[in-house]
N, C-alpha and C positions, 0 to 999 in steps of 0.2 A: 796155291792150295788153299782150299776153304775150310773153315772150322765149324763143325755141326753143333748146333744149340737146338734145345726143344723147340724153338721158334722156326728154325729153318737154317738154311745156309748162310752165313754172314762172311763178309771179306775179312782176311786176316787182319787188314788195317784196323779193323774195328774190335779186334781181340782185345787190345790193351784197354780201349774204352769200356767194353764190357766188364773186364775184370776190375776196373777202377770204380765202375758203377756198383757192382757188388761189395767191393771194400768199403766204399762210402755208406752204402746201405746198411752193411753189417755194423759198421762203427755206430752209425746213428742209432740202431737198434740197441746195441750194447750200451750205448751212453744214455739214451732216453727213455728206453723200454722199462727198465725196472723202476724208476721213479714215476714213470706214467702208469704203470700197472698198479703201484701202490696207492697213488693219488685215486684212480678210478675205483679201486676197491674201496677207499675211504668213502668216497660218494656213494657208492652202491650200499656200502653198511649202513650209512645214515638216511638214506632216501627210500630204498625199496626192499631192503632185507626181510626175510619172514620172521625175525626175531623181535617180535613186538610185545611179547606177554612174559615177563620175568615172572618166576614162582612167587607166590604170595607168602610163602613160610620163611622168607629171609627178611630180617630187620636189622637196620643199621643205626647204630647209637654214635652219634658224632660229637666230639668235643669241639666247640665252636668259640668264636670270641666272646660271645654272651656267657658261655661257660667258664672261660679263663676269667671273666670279671668277678666271678664268685670265689676264685682261689685266693689265698693270701700272696701267691706270686705266680707269675706265668710260666717260669721255666726254672728247673724241670717240672713236668706235670706233677701235680699233687697226687702221691701215691695213696693217701688216706683216703681221699675223696674217691679215687678209683676203685680202692677195696670195697668201699661202701656201694659203688654202683655195681660191681660184679656180684657182690653178696645179694644185692636187692633182686637183680636178674636172675640169679641161681635159685632164688626162693620161688621164682615163677614157673620152675621146671621147663626151662628152654630145652630143644633137642641138643644144640651145642652153643658153646660161648668161644667167639674167636676174638682175641685181643691184638689188633694190628698196631701195637706199640712195642718199641724195641727197648728191653730192660738191660742195657749193655753197661750201665754204670750206676752207683749207688746215689740215693739222694738223703733224705732223712731217715736215719736207721730203723726207727721204730715204725714208719709209715712203710718202707720196704718190707720189713718182716711181717707186718700185718697183711699187706697186699700178698705176698707169697703164701702165707698160711691160707687166706680165702681162696686163692687159686688151687692150692693142693687139696683142701677140704671140700671143693664144690662137689655137689651131688652130680652135676652136669659135666660131660667132658669139656674140657677148657683147652683151647688151642692158643698157644703164645707164639707170637712171631719171632723167628730166629734168623740168623745170618751166619756168614762163615768168612774165611780170609778173602774169598772172590768178592765180597762185598766191601772190601777195604776197611775191615775193622782190625784194631790192634789186637795183640795176644791178651792184653789186659782186658779189653773189652769183651772178647770172646769167653775169657775165663769167667768174669762176672755174670755174663750170659747164661753159662752152662750151670752156674750154681744158684742162680735165681729160680726159685719154685723147680727144682730139678725133676720132679714127678710128673710135671705138666708135660702135654704132648707139645712138640715143636713142629713148626711149618715155616719153611723160608719165604720171608715176606718180599724176596726180590721181584722185579718186574723186568719183562724183556723189551728194552728200548731199541727202536731202529737206530743203526749207527749213523744214519745220514740225517734225519729229522727229528730223531728222539721220540717219535709216536710209538705207542704201545700197541703192536699189531698182532703180537703172538702171546699165547700164555707161556708163563714160566712153569715147567713141569716139576722142577726140583733139580738136585744134583747130587753128585757123590760127595760126602764130607767124611773125612777120616775113613775111607774104605767102605762106608755104608751109604746107601741111597737115602737121602732125605727129602721128603716130599715138599711141594710149595705149600703155601699157605692155605689156598683154597683147596688143594688135593687133601690136605690134613683135615680139614673140615669135612670134606665129602666122605672120607674114609670113616669118621665116627659115625656116619648113618649107612655104613655098609656099601658104599658107593666106590667102586674101584676107579682110579685115575691111571691114564697111560703114562709111561715115562718119556714118551716122545712129545715133542713140541706141537701143540695144535694151534690153528689160527684162532685169533681172539674174536669171540663172539660178543658183541655189544648189543644190548637190549635196547630198543628206542621206543619213543612214544609216537603217536601220531605225527607225521610231518619228519622233520630233520632234527628234533630235540632228543636228548638222552631220555631213558625210561624213568618214570617217576616211581622211585623205590620208597618203601616204607621206611622213613628216617625219623629219630626223634633225637633231639638235642639232649646230651648227657644231663645237664641240670633240670630238664623236665622229666627224663626218664628215671631218675631217682626217686620221683613220686607216682610214677605210673602204675596203673593197676596191673596186676599179674597177667591178666588175659593179653596184654600187648606182647608178651614174649613166650607165653606157653607153647611147648611144642615147635618153637622156631629156631632157625639158625640166627643167632645174634652175634652181629659183629661190632665190635667197638673199635673207633679210629678217629682220626683228627679230621676236621674240615676247616681249614685255616688258609687264608690267601696266600701266605708264602712257605707253606710247609707241606710236604708230601702230597703235592699236585703233580699230575702228569699229562702230557699231550696225548690225545686220542683222535681217532677219526673224525669225532664231531667237530674237531676245530676247522675243518676244512670250509663247511658252510655255516658254522656258528661263530667264528672267530676263535682267536687263541684262549681268550679269557674263559669264555663259556665252554669252550671244548677241552679244557683241561679239567680233569675229575680227579678227586681224592683217592689216594691209594686204596682205601677201604671199599671204594665204589667199584674200582676195578677189580678187586678180589671178589666182590659180591657177583659181578658178571660172569667171572670165571666159575664160581661156585654154582650159579644159576645154570650155566651150560651143563656142568657135571650132573646136576640134580635131574635137568630135563632130557638130557641126552642129546641135545642140539649139537649139530656139527657143520662146519663150513667143508664141503666136499670138493675135493680137487681130483678129477679124473685123471687116468693116464694120458699119455702122449696122444694116442690115437683118437681117443674120445676128445680130448681137450683141442686138438688142432683140426679134427675132421671137418667141422663146419667151414672153416676158413681155407682148408685144401680145397673143398668144393667150389667155394665162392672164388678163390683164386683162379682155379682152372676155367671157370666161366669168364671171369674178368680179362684174363689173358686172351682168350678166345675172342671176346667182344673187342678187345684192344687191337687184335690182330686183323679184324674184319675190315672190309672197305665200306664203311659206313660214315655218316656225317660226325665230324670232329665234335659237335655238340652232343650227339647221341652218346659217344664214349664215356666221357665223364659222368653223365647222368646215370647210365648203367652201372658204372663202377662204384660210385658213390651210394648208389641204391643198394647194391649187393652188400657193402660194408655195413650201411646202417641197418639192413635187414638182419644181418648175422648179428651185429651189436645188440639189436633189440631182442633177438632170439637168445642170445646168451644172458643179457640182463633179465629176462623172463624166467631163465632157468634158475637164476640166482634168487630172483623174488619169490618163486614158487617153491623151490626146493633146497635153497642154500648151495646150489651147484656153482663154484666159481671157476671160470673158464679164462685163460689168458685172452686178453683183448688188444691191448696196445701193440705188441710185438707183431701178432699176425696182421694187424690191420696195416702197420708200417710197411710190412712185407708185401701185402697184397697191393697197396697203393703203389709201392716202389717198383715191383715187378710189372704191374699193369702199366704204369707210366713209362717204364724201360721198353716194353714191347709196343706201346703206342708210338714211342719215338722211332723205333725199328720200322713200324708199319708206315709212318709219316715218310721216313726216308724212302722207303720202297715205292709208295705212291708219288712221291716227289719225282722219282725218276721215270715213273711211268707217265706222270703229267707232262714232264719235259719232252718225253718222247712223243705222246700224242700232241703236244703242241707244235713240235718240230714238224712232226709228220703232216699235220693239217693246217697249220696257221695260214699257208698259202692257198688252200682250196677251200676253206670252210669259214662261215661267218663266226666272229668271235663267240657269239651266243652258242652256236653248236660246239665249238672248241671247247668252251666252258663246261658243257654238259658231257662230252667225251672224258674230260679231265676228271670229272666227279664220278663217271662210270667207266672207267678204262676196261672193266670186263666185257664191255659191248664189243671190243675190238678183238676177241679171240678168234682164232682160225677157224673158218667155216661160216656159215650164215644161217639166217632165220628170215621167215617170210614175215614181210611188212607191208603195209598199205603205203604206196608211195605216189608222188606225182613227178612223172619224168618229163624233163624239158630238153629238147634236141635243138641246136642251132646250128645254122651252116651258112656261109658268105658267099653268095652268088658271084661266079666271075673271078674267083680269087686265083684259081689255077692258072687261067690264062694270063692274069697279071705277073705270075711268076715267069712265065714263058718269054715275056717281052720286057722284063725289068731286071736291072742289075741284082744279083743276089743280096748284097749289102742292103740296098734300098727295100727289097721285097721282105727281107727279114725285119726290119725297122718297122714298116708298115704293119706287117703280121703281128709283131709284138705289141703294136700300139692298139691294134684291134683287139688281141686277145686279152690285153690288160683291161681294157674298157669292158668287155663282155664278162670276163671273171669278176671284176669289181663289182658288177651288177649282180651277179649270182650270190656273192658273198653278202652284199649290201641286203639281199632280201632274205637272206637265211638259208641258200640252197647248199647242197653238198655237191661239190664239183666231182664228177665221176671221172672223166678223163678228157684230153684234148686230142683230138685226131685231125691234123693240118689246122685247118681254120674253123673246124667245127668244135663246139663246146657242149659237153653232155653233162648234165646235173640231174639232181632229184631232191625233192623235198619229203619229209617224213622220216628220214633216218640219217644219222644214228639216232637222233633225238625225236621223240614224238612231236608233230606238229599238227594240231588239231585244225589249223587254217591253211594247210598247205596247198590246197587248189587255188585259194584266193591269193596266196603268196605267188604262186605260179602265173596267175593272170597278171598281177602287178609286174612281175618280171618281165613278162611278154610286152607289155606296154611301153616299159622303160627301154627294152632292148630295141624295140621298133623305133622309138624316138632316138636312141643313140646312134642306131644305123643311119637314120636319115642325116643326123649331123656328121657322122664320120665320112659318109660318101661326099657330101658337100666339101668338107674340109680336105679330103684326099684328092677330089677333083681340082681344088685350087692350086693343088701342088703338081697337077699334070697327070693324074693317074685316074683310071675309072675302075670302080668296083660296084657290083651289084648290091641288092637288098639282101638283107640277113632273113633267111626263112626260118621259121620257128614251128616246131611240133611239140603238142603236149597232150599227154594222156595219163589218166589215173587208174590205178588198179594194184593187185598184189604183185610182190617181187621178192625174190630171194637176195638178201643184202647182207654183205659180210666181207670178210677178208679171204680173197682167193688168191692163189699163186704160191702157197706153200709159206714156210717159215723164213726163207731167204728173201722172197720177193713179196713186199707188203703191197697189196692191190685192194683197196676198199672200194668195192663195186656193187652195182645192182644187175640182177640177171633176171630174164623171164619175158614172158609174152607183152608185159606192160612195156618194158623198154623197147622191144622190137616194134610194138604199135606206135610208140611215140616216133621212132625213127622212119617208119612208113609215112606218118602224117607229116613230118617235116618234108619228106620227098614229095608229098602230093601237093605241095604248095606250087611246084613249078609247073604242074598240069592245070590247076585251078586259076593260076595267076594271082594268088594270095601271098601274103607275107606271112601269115601264121596260120596254123590249122590246129583248132582246139576241139578235142573230143567232147562227146556229149556229157560224159562222167564228170569232166572239169567244168564245162560251161554251165551245168545246173547247180553247181556249188554256191552261185551267188547271184542275185538279181540286180546288183548295182553295176553292172558292166554292160556295155553296149555290144552285143553279138549279133551277127547274123548267120543263117544257115549256110554253109557251103555245099551240102550235099549229104546224101546217105552213101557212104563209100564202101567199096569192096576192095581192100588194099592188096597188093601184090603179095601173094604167099598166104593168104588168109581166105577163110571160107565164111566168116561172119561178117554181117554189115555194121557199119558203125558210123553214127551221124557225127557230121563235122561242122565246125562253126569258125567265122573268122572273127576275132577281137578287134575292135576298132576304138580309137580315141574318142571319149564322150564330147560332144559338142553339138550345136544346133544344126550345122550343116550335115554332119554325119547322121545324126537323128533322123532328119528329113529324108536323106538317102536311103537309110535302114528300113524306114516306113514304107517308102515307095518300091524298094527292093522286095521287101517281105511279101507285099501284094503280089508282085509278079512271080515270086518263088511260090506262093501257094497255088496260083494257077498252074505253074510248071508240075509240081508235086501231084496235083489233081488231074494231071494230063489234059488240061484244058487248051483247045486248040488256039486260044487268044493269047497264050503264054509267049510266043514268039514275038508278037507285035508288043507286048508290054515289055520284054527285054530290050526289044529294038529302040523302044522309046527311051528306055533307061540309058542305052548306050549313047544316044545323041546328048542326053543330059549330063552323062557321066563318061566322056570318051575314054578316061585313063583308068577306069575300073576294070582290073583283069578279071575278077570273077563274073561281073556282068558280061564281059566279052566272051568268056569261056562258055556260059550257059547258051548265050545267044548262038554261038558257033554250033553247039549241039543240037539245038532246037532247029536250025537251018538245015542240018544234015539229016533230020528226020527222027532224031531221038525224042523221047518223051520221058517224062517223070523225073523225080529226083534222086534216082539210084545210078550210081556212076561206078563202073568197074574200071579200075586203074591197072594197067598192065606193067607199067614201069614204076621205078621207085623214086 
């Protein structure tokens, strides 16, 4: 039974492997995706986010180490000096004063009283940092906190730290305290200016400077602000807090690229970022599932399709990685331009995992096909041709296509009679020896062996792989076969057996090449007039007295071979005339012979009466030349010209 998957039918034996793969992939996504998404969001926030211009009406006054040096003691903060600072700022008529300091326990009574009076008497709205039991304060601390300047507006100063790495990535909107909603410190500040804040948590917006550094806020140290001109604070949101190395500092996304020290910001600066977002209306947009995962769904579909294709294994990863990078660039651009934050890590892992899994299935499929092709053709094709078939198994589909091929027919003269007078075992051994030698030459020269019929070997060049030099390969194969045949006859004769020459016919032209015979019987073959013509040319050798008969289409493919014209033939069953040539081994004696023969042949083709004498002279000089003897016989019988009609095969 087979199990259906979106990729296709897979064996039941692979079902567990598939389930295991998806289990592991899911586990990896569940484990690494959340942290990866956070880390990537931090990088985007601090490098390409559109939040680069915080409002100029936010001023931060910080209590620094230099400020503490001017106090009579470091801790607790001198509330008398703080009262002077708040009073000074209030006289400048700011829009709102926010004090990010927690007054949860008494210090010096007179200074505590004076600070509380200044806060309550301020003409500008004053927001005082607050807390609740959820912030680990004791009842005593909470009691004092509620009694200190009770008429002042309260805002919870808590921050939302990530539970894994303590980075502040979300705004703290506030919480229900004693049955009532109490807003966050930044929300309370915004509400004094008529800006409403949602009770739902929003992703924290951090404003950045050019590059990867936090934005440059307008910050004055408290000891300098006490003497500042009113214009510094007039109409501004003024936030007062500490900027000390070991107090109220929190990890932010800027730590990824700036380091943990530079990336840790004072709490008052984080509140300033949250307030700025509310003032400007900036927001990180997180679309719904369809919009969020849509680009990766399309990219995943493309990558799965590519992974399943029968293409180079080098192309697949390039396309898949290119698709992932393209989508990531698209989504990063969306964030950089509009603050649209889309999930990237989990979809990328899923895309790469599924594509890799499909690629493995495709590799398994292609491996089976490659093994089939190699088993089917390794005994009949050259390794180069088998390799091309393995890389393009689709070329072996049922049916055929027209290809330009060069067909080679070979036949051993006198082998049938050898079988009649030789023991079957001996005959079979000699036949196998001969076929092994001929087939070896075919494969060595890159030919496809079509079929073996008795002692005849039939093959072709130009399919299944394209061979631009197919005609030249065929000529080389012809010479090699002639030489092998000569050695084989000598060897067999030394063992007491006589065989004739190997006759060869070669022709080039179009043919239908493919798998014929149906799905059950695999027969990769060539069909058409080109094949029939090559067969007729092979048969013409026994009439012409030649060892090979090469058509003009093949002979004209190269000038590097020694060829002589055999005649213009009308082969049996054909109506068209075809010029044929005999291919000879290149050498001084053969070149001299071909030169003399060519002169006699020109006389014969011109129907010159001296042609017979010329061939007679050649016959004396080359008594064993079958083609010379054939033409001399024709001329003696009164024939003229080089056109020859062959009635036999």
